[in-house]
N, C-alpha and C positions, 0 to 999 in steps of 0.2 A: 556565427559565434564559434570560439576554438572550444577543442574538449575539454570538457571540466572547468568553466568557467567561474564559478563561484564557490567558494568558499562555504562548508556548512556554519551556520551562525547557529548558539544556544542562547541568543539574550533577544528575549522575544520586544523590548524596548528599543533595540535597535531595528527592529522591520517597522517601527509604528505598529505593535499591537501591546496587547494588556492579555495578563494571569489572571483567569477564574478557574476554582473550583468548586463544583456542583457535589452535591452530596448525593449518591446513588446507593442501592440495592450492592454495589460492587463494591462503596466506601467510597473517599473523594477521587472525582476524576479531575484530572488539567486539562484544563483549554484553552489554548490563545486564540484570540479572536481580535476583529477591528475594534482601536475604541470607542467608535460611536456609532449606533445601529441605526442605518438609514432606509431601513427596508424589510418586510416580514420574509424575506426570502433569503435563508442564509447559503452561503456554497461550503457543505462541509469536507474536509478531507481526513480521509481515512486511513496512517500508513500499511505498511507491511509488516511482517512478524518479526524480520533483525534491525529493528529502526522504532523510532516518535516521531514526534511531530517535527523535528528538527530536519527529518528528510526533503520536505518540500521546501525548506531556507533558499536554496537556488531557482527554484519556479516561481518564488516573491520577488526573488533580485532579479531574475529576465523580465517579470511585469515590472519591476519599475526598471529595468533599462531600456525597454520598448513604449512606455511613457503611458500605459493602459490605466484607465481609471481603476482603480480596485475598489470590488465591493465587496460587500458584509461577509465575511472570512470567518469560517471556523477551522483550528488545527486541534485533531481531540489527541490525548495519548489512551490508548485503548486501556482495559483494565488491565493490573496487571506489567505495564509497558511506562516507561517514561516516568511521569511523575504522578503515574497513574495507581491507585491500590486496587487489590481484588481479592478482597475477602472470603469469597467463593469458592476459590480454589479450582473455578471452571469456568468455560468461555462456551455455554451453549451459543451458537450461530442467531438464534431467533430472537432469545433474550438479549443480547447485547445491542443486536439493532434496533430493538424497541426502546432500549435503552437510552443508545445515542438520540434518537429522535426523542424522547422525554427531554433530555440534557439540552439540547437545540430548544426545544420549545420554552423550557424555562429561563434561557437566553434571551426568548422576546423570538423567537423564529417560529413560523408554525407551517412552511412549506422550505424546499430543501434543494438542490442540486450538491449530487455528490459527487466527490472526487476520489479512486481509490488505487491505491498500487499491491499489485500481489496478491496477497493474502487479505487486504482492505478492500481490493476489487473483488475479490471473493464476498467478503462483507456485505459490498454494496450492492451486487448482482442480487442477493438474499435480501436485502431491505426492499430495494424495490418490486421484489417478486409478491411481498408481503404485508406492504402498504403502498398502494398504486396512489393513494387520494393525496399521500402526503408530498411525495416526491416529484419533483419538474422534469429532471432529467439526469442521466447517470454518467460519468467521463471514465473511463477504466484507463490503466497503465500497465500492461502488464499485466493485466486482471482477470484474466480469460484460462477460470482454472482447469479445465477439464483434464490435462495430461498429471497434472499434479494430483488430480480426485485419485484417475487411474492408476497413479504409483501406490496411493494411499489405499485401497479398494484392492489392488490386486499387484503386489509388491513384485514378486515372482511375475510372471504376465506382460507386468507392464515394459520388463524388456526388450520384448517383441512389438511393444505399441511403439515407442521411444525410448532407446536404452540409453540415450545421452540425459534424458530428463529421470531416467529412473533412477542414474546413476548418481546425478547432483542431489537430487532430493533426496533418496534413498541412505546418503552419507551423512546431510543433514540430522535424517530424525533419527539415525543410528547414533551419532554424535551427541543429539540433545538427551540421550537417554543418562548419559553420565553427569548430565548437572552439573553443579559448579568446576567439577573437571574440563568441563569446556569453557566455562567465561574465565578460567584461572589457563588454559592452553593458548586462547586465541590474543590475549592479554601478553604472555609469555612472549609469541609468536611475534606481536606487533615490537616490542621492546629491542626483537630479536632481528628487524626489518625483516623480517620473512611474511609478515602478512597479506602483503599484497598479490602473492604466489593464490591464496586461498581465495580471491578473489577474481580470478579468470573465470572462472562460470559464469560470474556474473556481470563483469562490465569487457566490456570490448580493449580497452588499455589500462587494465589497470594499474600500469607505472606511472601512467601519466596523470591518474587521477590524484587533485590537491594532498595535501597531508592529510590537513584535518577533515578531509571527506574520510578517508583512510583511519584516522585516529577512532573518529567517531564509529564508526562502523565495526572496528574490533573491540568497543565499551559496549556494543549495543546488544551482546549476545543476549538472547533470553531463551534459554535452552526448557524453561517452564509452560511460557508463554507457545513455543512452536508445538508441543506435546498438545498440549490442552487444545490448540487451533485444530490442528491435522484431526482429531478425533472426532472432528465435526464432518470430516468427508468421509467417515467409515461406511456409512449408507444415505449418502448424498446422492439424491438424483435431478443431477442437473440440468438436465435436457428438460425436466416436467417442472423444477422449479421455475424455470428461467424462460418459460414458454409463458408465464403469468404477465411477466415484465409489460406494463402500457407506457411506459414515457421511453423518449427517445433514449438512444446508448450511441455515444462515441468510445470509441476505443481505439486506442492506440498502444504498437507491436513496436519491436525493436529488433530490426532484421537478422542480427545476433543472440537473440536472446534465448540461452540453451536452457531454460523453465518453461517459456510460453512459447512452442516453437508455431510456426506458419499453420500447425495444421488443428490450434486451438482455435486459430480468427476463421477458418474457414467451417470449424463446427461450431462457433458461434454465429455466425450468418445463415446455417442452415437452421441452426434456433432461433434466432430475429432475423430475418432476413433484409430488415430493416434498420440494422445497426450500420453507424456509417464508421468505417474503419480506417486506418490511416498507418503505414510503415515508417518507423524513422530508420533511418542509414546512417550505419556503423554504430549502431545502439545496443545494450545489451541488456538485461532483466534491471539495471541499474538505471536506464534513460533519463528519468527527471532531473538525475544529477549528470550523465555523461552529456546530454543532450538539452537543457532545459527551454531553450525557446524555440526547438522546434515540438516538441513537446506539450510545449505552450499554444503556440499556433495549431497543432492537433485536436490538443481537447475541445476547443472551440466554444471558450465560456464567455465571452463575448458579446454571442449570436442570439 
């Protein structure tokens, strides 16, 4: 397929999905699900920090284009993102994971496969390490978070580890501290047709991305969500925690990803040698939007 072949779609009914709201300790969480439950096992999709459930719509459309038989799917907005509330104003990673499992169970799914992008991959790995009896497999899209964790834990020393990751994540983190100023700035840059420049670290060809993708990315800045999420990384021991994972791992990497570089793949394999890793060519951190068909094939969700 061509680069970025699909628009971002905001209407769930256009994708044959329905919207559910589930009450949790964080407040009401919004979940888009398959219209009918056909199994006790669902596939839960967890978005990254600058996104909501709509980030997965190019992948959904790639499934349709490939004529795949769609299984039971759940696309969640994390607390404080998209249409979900966060009354607690915190995002403890273990607690969020337990909450997502409870949401899935309330919707009728006792077992899960989990697909996570970026920060959602970090959460996916953590959930699988803490709840081995509930997770059949995990599927990561730029989700091996090692270099970003290094940037959080050692912001100065991380420039010697991977200067590119340290610079990109560090800029995001500092900008997030400006709060609503960041939100207003990004939307102004979009109106001035300059926002694509900011996507250079995240997409291989930002000037080729569809306009709906660029617009949606400019609208989804969530500085509070980024700060609350990053707080989980301060004392997080990834190697120790993820060594507890028992289920199969499928991990997809972009060959030009500036946030999750090849060394993160290598470290994941040292931590979990049985993980199956695939690198998608000519793709960056937003590979599920840039190359949805290749990412879909690499995720191996139909086996």
